Structure formats: structure tokens, C-alpha cells
N, CA, C and O of each residue as an XYZ file, in Angstrom:
432
protein
N      98.574    124.913    111.134
C      97.830    124.022    112.007
C      98.017    122.588    111.528
O      98.061    122.322    110.327
N      98.124    121.680    112.471
C      98.230    120.265    112.155
C      96.961    119.813    111.433
O      95.852    120.067    111.903
N      97.126    119.144    110.291
C      95.982    118.757    109.470
C      95.106    117.723    110.172
O      93.892    117.711    109.969
N      95.698    116.857    110.993
C      94.891    115.875    111.735
C      94.059    116.572    112.810
O      92.934    116.157    113.088
N      94.599    117.618    113.411
C      93.840    118.406    114.377
C      92.674    119.109    113.681
O      91.564    119.160    114.212
N      92.936    119.649    112.493
C      91.872    120.288    111.730
C      90.791    119.270    111.370
O      89.605    119.596    111.408
N      91.180    118.055    111.024
C      90.198    117.010    110.744
C      89.377    116.715    111.997
O      88.165    116.520    111.904
N      90.009    116.679    113.153
C      89.283    116.453    114.407
C      88.272    117.570    114.657
O      87.164    117.311    115.126
N      88.645    118.801    114.347
C      87.727    119.935    114.504
C      86.545    119.788    113.537
O      85.400    120.064    113.896
N      86.836    119.351    112.310
C      85.767    119.100    111.328
C      84.801    118.036    111.842
O      83.584    118.174    111.714
N      85.353    116.981    112.421
C      84.514    115.908    112.953
C      83.638    116.440    114.078
O      82.443    116.148    114.128
N      84.225    117.216    114.974
C      83.453    117.788    116.083
C      82.333    118.691    115.565
O      81.218    118.658    116.085
N      82.627    119.496    114.547
C      81.609    120.381    113.973
C      80.497    119.571    113.315
O      79.321    119.913    113.439
N      80.859    118.517    112.626
C      79.861    117.674    111.956
C      78.979    116.971    112.980
O      77.765    116.891    112.797
N      79.569    116.466    114.047
C      78.804    115.787    115.093
C      77.869    116.775    115.791
O      76.715    116.448    116.066
N      78.355    117.964    116.073
C      77.503    118.989    116.674
C      76.358    119.364    115.724
O      75.216    119.526    116.156
N      76.668    119.499    114.438
C      75.642    119.848    113.452
C      74.581    118.759    113.357
O      73.390    119.058    113.270
N      75.002    117.507    113.372
C      74.051    116.398    113.314
C      73.173    116.366    114.561
O      71.970    116.119    114.473
N      73.774    116.616    115.713
C      73.000    116.656    116.964
C      71.985    117.791    116.935
O      70.844    117.620    117.364
N      72.396    118.944    116.431
C      71.473    120.073    116.322
C      70.360    119.793    115.310
O      69.222    120.222    115.496
N      70.695    119.077    114.247
C      69.680    118.719    113.262
C      68.613    117.829    113.901
O      67.420    118.013    113.657
N      69.040    116.872    114.712
C      68.091    116.028    115.451
C      67.272    116.886    116.414
O      66.055    116.728    116.509
N      67.939    117.792    117.125
C      67.249    118.649    118.095
C      66.271    119.616    117.429
O      65.349    120.110    118.078
N      66.468    119.889    116.137
C      65.564    120.810    115.436
C      64.182    120.199    115.208
O      63.236    120.900    114.849
N      64.076    118.885    115.419
C      62.794    118.186    115.268
C      62.130    118.503    113.931
O      61.010    119.009    113.864
N      62.874    118.181    112.867
C      62.336    118.418    111.523
C      62.193    119.887    111.187
O      61.289    120.270    110.444
N      63.066    120.707    111.721
C      63.081    122.157    111.545
C      61.877    122.844    112.186
O      61.565    123.989    111.859
N      61.200    122.143    113.102
C      60.134    122.819    113.838
C      60.725    123.772    114.879
O      60.028    124.638    115.407
N      62.015    123.601    115.165
C      62.772    124.544    115.993
C      63.859    125.132    115.094
O      64.989    124.642    115.083
N      63.523    126.175    114.346
C      64.411    126.654    113.277
C      65.782    127.135    113.723
O      66.729    127.043    112.942
N      65.932    127.639    114.925
C      67.259    128.093    115.354
C      68.245    126.930    115.399
O      69.409    127.080    115.026
N      67.777    125.774    115.855
C      68.647    124.594    115.848
C      69.000    124.201    114.414
O      70.135    123.826    114.120
N      68.018    124.291    113.537
C      68.256    123.949    112.138
C      69.251    124.886    111.474
O      70.139    124.445    110.745
N      69.102    126.168    111.726
C      70.025    127.162    111.154
C      71.429    126.967    111.716
O      72.407    127.036    110.972
N      71.539    126.725    113.012
C      72.856    126.472    113.612
C      73.488    125.230    112.995
O      74.698    125.189    112.770
N      72.671    124.223    112.724
C      73.162    123.009    112.091
C      73.730    123.306    110.697
O      74.816    122.844    110.349
N      72.996    124.068    109.923
C      73.453    124.418    108.567
C      74.764    125.195    108.623
O      75.663    124.948    107.819
N      74.880    126.126    109.559
C      76.114    126.911    109.680
C      77.299    126.027    110.059
O      78.389    126.175    109.507
N      77.085    125.107    111.002
C      78.177    124.196    111.388
C      78.567    123.267    110.243
O      79.753    123.035    110.009
N      77.573    122.731    109.527
C      77.887    121.887    108.370
C      78.687    122.679    107.332
O      79.643    122.159    106.756
N      78.303    123.919    107.098
C      79.011    124.744    106.115
C      80.469    124.954    106.520
O      81.371    124.789    105.699
N      80.700    125.315    107.775
C      82.070    125.490    108.253
C      82.863    124.201    108.196
O      84.044    124.196    107.850
N      82.204    123.111    108.539
C      82.852    121.808    108.511
C      83.322    121.473    107.095
O      84.476    121.093    106.900
N      82.444    121.610    106.120
C      82.816    121.275    104.744
C      83.877    122.210    104.188
O      84.744    121.785    103.423
N      83.814    123.479    104.568
C      84.842    124.425    104.119
C      86.213    123.982    104.638
O      87.172    123.920    103.869
N      86.313    123.675    105.931
C      87.586    123.240    106.512
C      88.000    121.873    105.974
O      89.185    121.619    105.759
N      87.020    120.995    105.759
C      87.324    119.659    105.240
C      87.947    119.737    103.848
O      88.768    118.894    103.487
N      87.562    120.738    103.074
C      88.149    120.887    101.737
C      89.650    121.148    101.823
O      90.404    120.705    100.956
N      90.092    121.861    102.860
C      91.528    122.072    103.067
C      92.204    120.775    103.494
O      93.279    120.439    102.998
N      91.575    120.047    104.414
C      92.141    118.775    104.879
C      92.409    117.853    103.692
O      93.428    117.164    103.656
N      91.499    117.841    102.728
C      91.624    116.948    101.575
C      92.761    117.329    100.641
O      93.104    116.563     99.740
N      93.353    118.509    100.845
C      94.536    118.853    100.055
C      95.796    118.248    100.667
O      96.845    118.232    100.022
N      95.712    117.753    101.895
C      96.875    117.212    102.608
C      96.781    115.713    102.896
O      97.799    115.024    102.962
N      95.563    115.214    103.066
C      95.339    113.793    103.349
C      94.526    113.236    102.178
O      93.597    113.898    101.715
N      94.851    112.042    101.690
C      94.073    111.477    100.576
C      92.574    111.466    100.885
O      92.161    111.217    102.017
N      91.779    111.738     99.865
C      90.338    111.907    100.045
C      89.693    110.666    100.660
O      88.820    110.802    101.517
N      90.087    109.480    100.258
C      89.503    108.259    100.803
C      89.780    108.106    102.284
O      88.903    107.705    103.050
N      90.993    108.425    102.685
C      91.365    108.333    104.097
C      90.651    109.424    104.886
O      90.117    109.167    105.965
N      90.643    110.631    104.352
C      89.948    111.736    105.016
C      88.495    111.365    105.277
O      87.999    111.509    106.395
N      87.827    110.891    104.251
C      86.411    110.584    104.380
C      86.173    109.405    105.313
O      85.220    109.415    106.092
N      87.022    108.399    105.243
C      86.856    107.233    106.111
C      87.034    107.602    107.588
O      86.252    107.167    108.433
N      88.043    108.391    107.895
C      88.276    108.799    109.281
C      87.157    109.740    109.733
O      86.610    109.580    110.823
N      86.822    110.714    108.899
C      85.771    111.677    109.227
C      84.443    110.972    109.492
O      83.794    111.223    110.507
N      84.050    110.105    108.591
C      82.759    109.436    108.773
C      82.814    108.395    109.884
O      81.861    108.266    110.652
N      83.915    107.649    109.985
C      84.017    106.613    111.012
C      83.978    107.164    112.419
O      83.216    106.682    113.257
N      84.788    108.164    112.684
C      84.801    108.764    114.017
C      83.479    109.491    114.271
O      82.960    109.485    115.388
N      82.943    110.115    113.224
C      81.647    110.775    113.358
C      80.531    109.794    113.700
O      79.668    110.099    114.522
N      80.543    108.621    113.075
C      79.551    107.584    113.370
C      79.637    107.178    114.831
O      78.618    107.079    115.515
N      80.845    106.946    115.306
C      81.027    106.529    116.696
C      80.549    107.618    117.653
O      79.840    107.333    118.619
N      80.934    108.852    117.387
C      80.568    109.956    118.281
C      79.065    110.191    118.287
O      78.475    110.368    119.353
N      78.438    110.196    117.117
C      77.006    110.478    117.074
C      76.214    109.298    117.632
O      75.119    109.494    118.159
N      76.735    108.094    117.529
C      76.079    106.939    118.156
C      76.076    107.094    119.670
O      75.074    106.823    120.331
N      77.209    107.534    120.211
C      77.311    107.755    121.649
C      76.377    108.889    122.098
O      75.700    108.773    123.119
N      76.348    109.963    121.342
C      75.463    111.086    121.675
C      73.999    110.667    121.561
O      73.179    111.042    122.399
N      73.673    109.899    120.536
C      72.305    109.402    120.394
C      71.888    108.572    121.589
O      70.757    108.674    122.063
N      72.803    107.751    122.073
C      72.527    106.908    123.235
C      72.392    107.742    124.509
O      71.455    107.553    125.284
N      73.341    108.675    124.723
C      73.345    109.466    125.951
C      72.294    110.580    125.960
O      71.534    110.711    126.919
N      72.256    111.365    124.910
C      71.411    112.563    124.904
C      69.988    112.301    124.414
O      69.032    112.898    124.910
N      69.857    111.405    123.440
C      68.543    111.184    122.839
C      67.916    109.858    123.269
O      66.852    109.477    122.782
N      68.586    109.164    124.183
C      68.071    107.912    124.759
C      67.752    106.856    123.697
O      66.789    106.102    123.831
N      68.575    106.811    122.638
C      68.396    105.816    121.595
C      69.186    104.565    121.970
O      70.364    104.660    122.315
N      68.551    103.397    121.906
C      69.231    102.183    122.346
C      70.352    101.751    121.402
O      70.293    101.980    120.194
N      71.374    101.120    121.984
C      72.456    100.488    121.224
C      72.631     99.083    121.784
O      72.873     98.907    122.978
N      72.507     98.098    120.922
C      72.700     96.725    121.372
C      74.198     96.434    121.477
O      75.011     97.140    120.881
N      74.559     95.408    122.223
C      75.982     95.036    122.298
C      76.586     94.768    120.918
O      77.739     95.120    120.671
N      75.830     94.156    120.031
C      76.341     93.888    118.686
C      76.567     95.182    117.910
O      77.549     95.301    117.177
N      75.676     96.140    118.064
C      75.858     97.438    117.412
C      77.092     98.148    117.955
O      77.843     98.759    117.195
N      77.301     98.072    119.245
C      78.496     98.676    119.857
C      79.755     98.023    119.293
O      80.733     98.710    118.999
N      79.733     96.711    119.143
C      80.875     95.994    118.554
C      81.172     96.515    117.150
O      82.325     96.798    116.824
N      80.148     96.640    116.327
C      80.362     97.084    114.950
C      80.833     98.535    114.869
O      81.662     98.870    114.022
N      80.318     99.386    115.732
C      80.816    100.767    115.785
C      82.278    100.757    116.212
O      83.087    101.521    115.685
N      82.617     99.895    117.163
C      84.015     99.759    117.581
C      84.922     99.338    116.435
O      86.050     99.818    116.323
N      84.436     98.450    115.590
C      85.230     98.034    114.424
C      85.461     99.204    113.467
O      86.532     99.328    112.874
N      84.460    100.050    113.326
C      84.621    101.247    112.484
C      85.720    102.139    113.057
O      86.557    102.651    112.314
N      85.718    102.324    114.370
C      86.733    103.156    115.027
C      88.121    102.550    114.843
O      89.078    103.271    114.562
N      88.237    101.235    114.998
C      89.529    100.572    114.789
C      90.029    100.819    113.367
O      91.213    101.088    113.163
N      89.136    100.731    112.389
C      89.518    101.000    111.001
C      89.980    102.432    110.801
O      90.966    102.676    110.106
N      89.277    103.381    111.406
C      89.664    104.797    111.283
C      91.035    105.036    111.903
O      91.860    105.750    111.334
N      91.278    104.440    113.068
C      92.587    104.593    113.715
C      93.676    103.967    112.860
O      94.753    104.541    112.703
N      93.401    102.800    112.309
C      94.379    102.141    111.437
C      94.724    102.982    110.222
O      95.888    103.054    109.828
N      93.730    103.616    109.628
C      93.988    104.494    108.484
C      94.845    105.682    108.881
O      95.758    106.073    108.154
N      94.546    106.254    110.043
C      95.322    107.406    110.509
C      96.772    107.006    110.744
O      97.690    107.737    110.374
N      96.974    105.852    111.354
C      98.335    105.425    111.673
C      99.164    105.037    110.460
O     100.393    105.063    110.514
N      98.506    104.679    109.370
C      99.245    104.215    108.194
C      99.251    105.207    107.037
O      99.673    104.867    105.932
N      98.785    106.432    107.283
C      98.720    107.440    106.221
C      99.737    108.541    106.450
O      99.824    109.111    107.538
N     100.500    108.829    105.416
C     101.443    109.944    105.456
C     100.756    111.185    104.892
O     100.049    111.129    103.886
N     100.986    112.293    105.568
C     100.397    113.563    105.164
C     101.315    114.223    104.157
O     102.536    114.193    104.303
N     100.718    114.827    103.125
C     101.501    115.532    102.099
C     101.972    116.872    102.594
O     102.644    117.599    101.862
């Protein structure tokens, strides 16, 4: 499997886990909390493989940067959390940095 695709799957799992953690409302809805823990576990297991092929700093920067952008969008759409234009700009800068790292990194 392409390691960048696996990283994308890790990001999707992490974003889903974070969304479920929010939906668990402080674990007052335990099924959401348990699903979140399972997704985080799978995400970290797969991420450990990604880190054998992509440098750890780049892996973490892309994973967290794209995750920040995705969860910000989900927070705005699903949880009705406001985002100011300046916040959107800064999230966009994070995404630009993640893309730049991906484009300039060679996979082992």
C-alpha cells in the first residue's frame, strides 16, 4: 500500500475519533467514547508503520496539520462552532505547510 495513502487513512481515523470524542459529551455517551478509543488505537498502530517510511517530523506535521484543518471544518459544520476569517486563514497556512512537506519529502 502507498504510504501516503496509509497516512491519509490514519488522518481520517484520527478525525473520526476526535469527532466521536466530542459527540461522547465527556463520555456520558459511552458508545461514542469507546468507538473513539478504538479508532485512535487503529490510527496509532497504522501510524507507527507510516513512520518507518516517512520521517517522523514530516509524518507528524502532515498528520496533525491536515487533521487540524479537517476537524476545524467538522467543528464548524457539525458542531456549529464559529471560525473567524482570521482563523480560517491560519488553518489554511497549516494546510499549505503540510502540502509543502509532502511535496518535498522522499519516502524510504
